[in-house]
KEKE-3310 file (N, C-alpha, C; in steps of 0.2 Angstrom, whole numbers, plus 5000, padded with zeros to 4 digits):
npx = (5004:5010:5019:5011:5006:5017:5020:5010:5010:5023:5020:5010:5016:5026:5017:5011:5023:5026:5014:5017:5028:5022:5014:5022:5026:5028:5043:5045:5052:5059:5053:5064:5064:5050:5052:5062:5056:5045:5051:5059:5047:5043:5054:5053:5043:5047:5055:5069:5086:5095:5110:5124:5138:5153:5166:5180:5191:5198:5205:5198:5186:5169:5155:5138:5121:5105:5090:5073:5065:5073:5079:5075:5080:5094:5094:5092:5099:5097:5083:5081:5084:5081:5067:5066:5054:5046:5040:5045:5059:5062:5062:5075:5084:5092:5088:5098:5099:5091:5101:5105:5114:5122:5131:5127:5114:5105:5095:5100:5096:5100:5101:5106:5111:5105:5112:5127:5135:5126:5118:5117:5115:5125:5124:5113:5108:5099:5098:5089:5082:5076:5059:5051:5037:5031:5033:5048:5060:5067:5084:5095:5101:5112:5120:5127:5132:5137:5144:5153:5163:5173:5180:5178:5174:5162:5157:5146:5144:5132:5124:5111:5105:5091:5080:5091:5103:5112:5124:5134:5147:5156:5165:5176:5183:5191:5198:5215:5214:5215:5209:5194:5186:5172:5164:5149:5140:5124:5115:5100:5094:5104:5106:5099:5095:5098)
npy = (4995:5006:5008:5010:5022:5030:5029:5034:5047:5052:5051:5061:5072:5073:5075:5086:5095:5095:5100:5114:5117:5118:5128:5139:5155:5159:5163:5181:5189:5203:5206:5206:5202:5207:5220:5224:5219:5228:5240:5238:5237:5252:5258:5252:5260:5272:5288:5288:5289:5275:5268:5258:5252:5242:5234:5224:5214:5226:5231:5234:5244:5247:5256:5258:5262:5257:5250:5254:5243:5232:5232:5223:5212:5215:5215:5204:5194:5200:5199:5185:5179:5169:5172:5178:5180:5170:5156:5143:5146:5155:5147:5143:5152:5164:5179:5192:5202:5218:5232:5250:5261:5275:5284:5283:5284:5274:5260:5242:5227:5211:5195:5179:5162:5147:5135:5138:5131:5124:5135:5146:5160:5169:5180:5194:5209:5223:5241:5254:5269:5276:5282:5293:5289:5283:5273:5265:5267:5256:5259:5253:5237:5224:5209:5194:5182:5165:5151:5137:5123:5107:5111:5124:5141:5153:5170:5182:5199:5209:5225:5236:5251:5259:5267:5273:5265:5249:5238:5225:5213:5201:5187:5175:5159:5147:5130:5130:5142:5161:5171:5179:5195:5204:5219:5226:5240:5249:5263:5274:5285:5294:5307:5309:5310:5301)
npz = (5001:5004:4994:4983:4987:4986:4972:4967:4971:4966:4952:4952:4956:4945:4934:4937:4936:4923:4918:4922:4915:4903:4903:4905:4899:4880:4873:4867:4855:4847:4831:4818:4805:4801:4803:4794:4782:4781:4780:4768:4759:4759:4754:4741:4735:4737:4732:4733:4729:4725:4731:4728:4734:4732:4739:4736:4744:4750:4739:4726:4722:4718:4712:4710:4703:4711:4705:4711:4710:4711:4724:4735:4731:4732:4745:4750:4759:4771:4772:4772:4783:4798:4808:4824:4830:4827:4836:4835:4832:4840:4852:4851:4855:4866:4876:4881:4895:4893:4890:4894:4884:4888:4882:4868:4869:4868:4869:4871:4863:4864:4857:4857:4852:4860:4858:4852:4842:4833:4826:4813:4815:4825:4833:4836:4837:4842:4842:4851:4851:4866:4870:4879:4887:4876:4860:4859:4844:4833:4828:4824:4817:4820:4815:4816:4807:4804:4796:4796:4791:4789:4777:4774:4777:4782:4785:4789:4793:4797:4796:4798:4796:4801:4789:4782:4777:4773:4777:4772:4777:4770:4774:4767:4767:4758:4755:4750:4745:4746:4760:4757:4757:4756:4755:4755:4753:4754:4751:4754:4760:4763:4768:4780:4798:4812)
capx = (5000:5014:5023:5006:5004:5024:5020:5004:5013:5027:5016:5005:5022:5028:5011:5011:5029:5025:5010:5020:5031:5018:5010:5028:5025:5032:5047:5043:5057:5057:5053:5069:5061:5045:5054:5066:5052:5042:5057:5059:5041:5043:5059:5051:5038:5049:5058:5075:5091:5098:5117:5128:5146:5155:5174:5182:5198:5200:5208:5194:5179:5163:5149:5132:5114:5101:5083:5069:5062:5078:5081:5073:5085:5100:5094:5090:5103:5094:5076:5080:5086:5077:5063:5066:5046:5043:5041:5050:5065:5063:5065:5082:5088:5089:5088:5102:5095:5092:5106:5105:5121:5122:5135:5123:5107:5101:5094:5103:5093:5105:5099:5111:5109:5106:5118:5130:5137:5120:5114:5121:5115:5128:5122:5108:5108:5095:5098:5083:5081:5071:5056:5048:5030:5030:5036:5055:5060:5074:5088:5100:5101:5118:5119:5133:5130:5143:5144:5159:5164:5180:5183:5176:5171:5159:5154:5143:5144:5126:5123:5106:5103:5084:5079:5097:5108:5113:5131:5135:5154:5156:5172:5175:5189:5191:5204:5220:5214:5217:5203:5191:5182:5168:5159:5142:5135:5119:5112:5095:5093:5110:5106:5094:5099:5094)
capy = (5000:5012:5008:5013:5029:5034:5029:5040:5054:5053:5053:5067:5078:5074:5076:5094:5100:5095:5106:5120:5119:5119:5135:5144:5159:5159:5168:5184:5194:5208:5203:5209:5201:5211:5228:5224:5218:5234:5245:5236:5239:5257:5259:5250:5265:5279:5292:5289:5286:5270:5268:5252:5252:5236:5234:5217:5213:5231:5233:5236:5246:5248:5260:5258:5263:5251:5252:5253:5236:5227:5232:5218:5207:5217:5215:5197:5191:5202:5196:5177:5178:5167:5177:5176:5180:5164:5152:5138:5149:5158:5142:5141:5158:5167:5187:5195:5209:5224:5237:5256:5264:5282:5288:5282:5286:5268:5254:5238:5221:5206:5189:5174:5155:5144:5131:5142:5126:5123:5140:5151:5167:5170:5186:5199:5215:5230:5247:5257:5275:5277:5287:5294:5287:5281:5266:5266:5265:5253:5263:5249:5231:5221:5202:5190:5175:5160:5143:5133:5116:5106:5114:5132:5146:5159:5174:5188:5204:5214:5231:5239:5257:5260:5273:5276:5262:5244:5236:5218:5212:5194:5183:5167:5155:5140:5127:5131:5150:5166:5173:5185:5200:5208:5223:5230:5246:5251:5269:5275:5290:5294:5313:5309:5310:5296)
capz = (5001:5004:4987:4978:4989:4984:4966:4965:4974:4961:4946:4953:4955:4938:4930:4938:4934:4916:4917:4923:4910:4896:4905:4904:4893:4876:4872:4863:4853:4842:4824:4814:4798:4799:4803:4787:4776:4781:4777:4761:4755:4759:4749:4735:4734:4738:4727:4735:4724:4729:4728:4730:4734:4734:4740:4737:4747:4750:4732:4721:4723:4712:4713:4705:4706:4711:4703:4718:4710:4713:4731:4739:4728:4735:4753:4751:4764:4777:4772:4772:4790:4802:4811:4830:4833:4827:4842:4834:4831:4847:4858:4851:4857:4872:4876:4887:4898:4889:4893:4891:4884:4889:4876:4862:4871:4865:4873:4867:4864:4862:4855:4856:4851:4866:4856:4847:4836:4829:4824:4809:4818:4831:4837:4834:4842:4840:4846:4850:4855:4871:4869:4885:4886:4870:4859:4855:4837:4832:4824:4820:4818:4819:4815:4814:4804:4802:4793:4796:4792:4788:4772:4771:4783:4778:4789:4786:4797:4793:4799:4795:4799:4798:4786:4779:4774:4776:4775:4773:4775:4769:4773:4765:4766:4755:4755:4746:4742:4751:4762:4753:4760:4751:4759:4751:4757:4751:4754:4750:4762:4768:4771:4785:4804:4816)
cpx = (5004:5017:5017:5005:5010:5023:5015:5007:5019:5025:5013:5011:5025:5023:5011:5017:5029:5021:5013:5024:5027:5014:5016:5026:5029:5037:5045:5049:5055:5058:5057:5065:5055:5047:5058:5061:5047:5046:5057:5053:5041:5048:5056:5047:5041:5052:5066:5080:5094:5105:5121:5135:5149:5163:5176:5189:5202:5205:5204:5187:5174:5157:5144:5126:5110:5093:5079:5066:5067:5081:5080:5078:5092:5100:5091:5094:5099:5087:5075:5083:5080:5073:5063:5059:5044:5045:5045:5056:5066:5065:5072:5087:5086:5090:5093:5098:5096:5096:5105:5112:5120:5125:5131:5116:5103:5100:5096:5100:5098:5101:5105:5108:5110:5111:5121:5132:5132:5116:5120:5121:5119:5127:5118:5108:5104:5096:5092:5084:5076:5067:5051:5040:5028:5033:5043:5055:5067:5077:5093:5099:5108:5118:5125:5131:5137:5141:5152:5159:5171:5183:5183:5174:5168:5156:5152:5142:5138:5124:5117:5104:5097:5084:5085:5100:5109:5121:5132:5143:5153:5163:5171:5182:5188:5197:5208:5219:5214:5210:5200:5186:5178:5163:5154:5140:5130:5115:5106:5093:5098:5110:5102:5097:5094:5092)
cpy = (5006:5013:5011:5020:5033:5034:5035:5047:5056:5055:5059:5073:5079:5076:5085:5099:5099:5100:5112:5122:5121:5126:5141:5150:5159:5165:5173:5189:5198:5205:5207:5208:5205:5218:5229:5223:5225:5240:5244:5239:5247:5260:5258:5256:5272:5282:5292:5285:5281:5268:5262:5252:5245:5236:5227:5218:5220:5235:5236:5238:5248:5251:5260:5260:5257:5254:5250:5245:5231:5227:5226:5212:5208:5215:5208:5193:5193:5198:5190:5175:5175:5172:5175:5177:5174:5159:5146:5140:5151:5153:5141:5146:5161:5175:5189:5201:5214:5229:5244:5258:5272:5286:5289:5285:5280:5263:5247:5231:5216:5200:5184:5168:5152:5138:5134:5137:5125:5128:5144:5158:5166:5175:5191:5204:5221:5236:5251:5264:5275:5283:5288:5293:5287:5275:5268:5264:5262:5257:5259:5242:5227:5213:5200:5183:5171:5154:5142:5126:5115:5110:5121:5134:5151:5163:5180:5193:5209:5219:5235:5245:5260:5267:5277:5271:5255:5242:5229:5216:5204:5191:5176:5165:5148:5136:5128:5139:5155:5168:5179:5188:5204:5212:5226:5234:5248:5256:5271:5282:5294:5302:5314:5308:5304:5298)
cpz = (5000:4998:4982:4980:4985:4977:4964:4966:4968:4955:4947:4952:4948:4933:4931:4936:4927:4914:4918:4918:4903:4897:4906:4898:4887:4875:4867:4861:4848:4835:4819:4807:4796:4799:4796:4781:4776:4778:4769:4757:4755:4754:4741:4732:4735:4731:4729:4729:4728:4726:4732:4729:4736:4733:4740:4739:4748:4744:4727:4724:4717:4715:4708:4708:4705:4709:4709:4717:4712:4720:4735:4737:4732:4742:4755:4758:4771:4777:4774:4779:4794:4807:4819:4834:4832:4832:4841:4835:4837:4852:4857:4852:4864:4872:4882:4890:4895:4893:4889:4891:4883:4884:4870:4863:4868:4871:4868:4869:4861:4862:4854:4856:4858:4864:4851:4840:4832:4825:4818:4812:4824:4836:4834:4839:4838:4845:4845:4854:4860:4870:4876:4884:4879:4867:4856:4849:4836:4827:4820:4822:4817:4820:4812:4813:4801:4799:4792:4796:4790:4783:4770:4777:4779:4784:4786:4793:4795:4798:4795:4799:4796:4795:4782:4775:4777:4774:4777:4772:4776:4768:4772:4764:4763:4755:4749:4742:4748:4753:4758:4756:4756:4755:4753:4756:4752:4754:4750:4753:4766:4771:4778:4792:4807:4823)
residu = (MET:LYS:LYS:ALA:GLN:CYS:LEU:PHE:LEU:PHE:LEU:ALA:LEU:ALA:PHE:PHE:SER:CYS:LYS:GLN:LYS:ASP:ASN:SER:PRO:PRO:LYS:THR:PHE:ILE:SER:VAL:ALA:SER:LEU:LEU:LYS:LYS:GLU:VAL:GLU:GLN:ILE:ASP:THR:SER:LEU:PHE:VAL:ILE:LEU:ARG:THR:THR:THR:VAL:ASP:SER:ASN:HIS:THR:ASP:THR:SER:TYR:ILE:ALA:ARG:GLU:ASP:PHE:SER:LYS:VAL:ALA:LYS:ASP:PHE:LEU:ASP:LEU:PRO:ASP:LEU:ALA:ASP:PRO:LYS:VAL:ALA:SER:ARG:PHE:LYS:GLU:GLU:GLU:PRO:ARG:TYR:ASP:GLU:THR:MET:ASN:ARG:VAL:ILE:PHE:THR:TYR:LEU:PRO:VAL:ASN:VAL:GLU:GLN:GLU:GLU:ILE:LYS:ARG:GLN:GLU:LEU:LEU:ALA:LYS:PRO:VAL:PRO:GLU:GLY:GLU:SER:LYS:VAL:ASN:SER:ILE:TYR:ILE:VAL:ARG:GLU:ILE:SER:ASN:ARG:ASP:SER:PHE:PHE:GLN:GLN:LYS:MET:LEU:TRP:LEU:THR:GLY:ARG:SER:PHE:GLN:LEU:THR:THR:ARG:THR:GLN:LYS:PRO:GLY:LYS:PRO:GLU:SER:VAL:ILE:THR:THR:LYS:VAL:THR:TRP:ASN:GLU:GLY:SER:ALA:GLN)
# end
């Protein structure tokens, strides 16, 4: 009889602890994907002159204009990032405590993978200017993405300044070849202040 009571108590505790896990609130992160898609839609309908500057290995720089209808193709690396607002993706990431940087007057939100080796996104930071009694606006987004295996290394450092520009620095290393670094900067509203 005592064994049955102990077994019942153990099962009841296990059941309630599982129930508590199910009731924990889902992680809610700021959706970088929706912020960027919204901005791309605005640029697609704007009258901004869009300029792309590409530098290869610090040796060669090329500058060209981008048609508005091609902007989303140029920003594809940003638009294809996993959305941390998706609960399935959010479960694989954690948020550091937001911190305030007095010198920049920005609140910094940092998202890091729970298991660094299994994720391409190694770091995602959002900087927002605090607005008293209002909603803060994200001013910049910084993302580090890496793919590495035995034969090659691929890293992207991505910076998006809302309403102004983005920069993508891509480093690649393949067997028997020197490292390649390509920096692409795209501007569309460079004169605006943040």
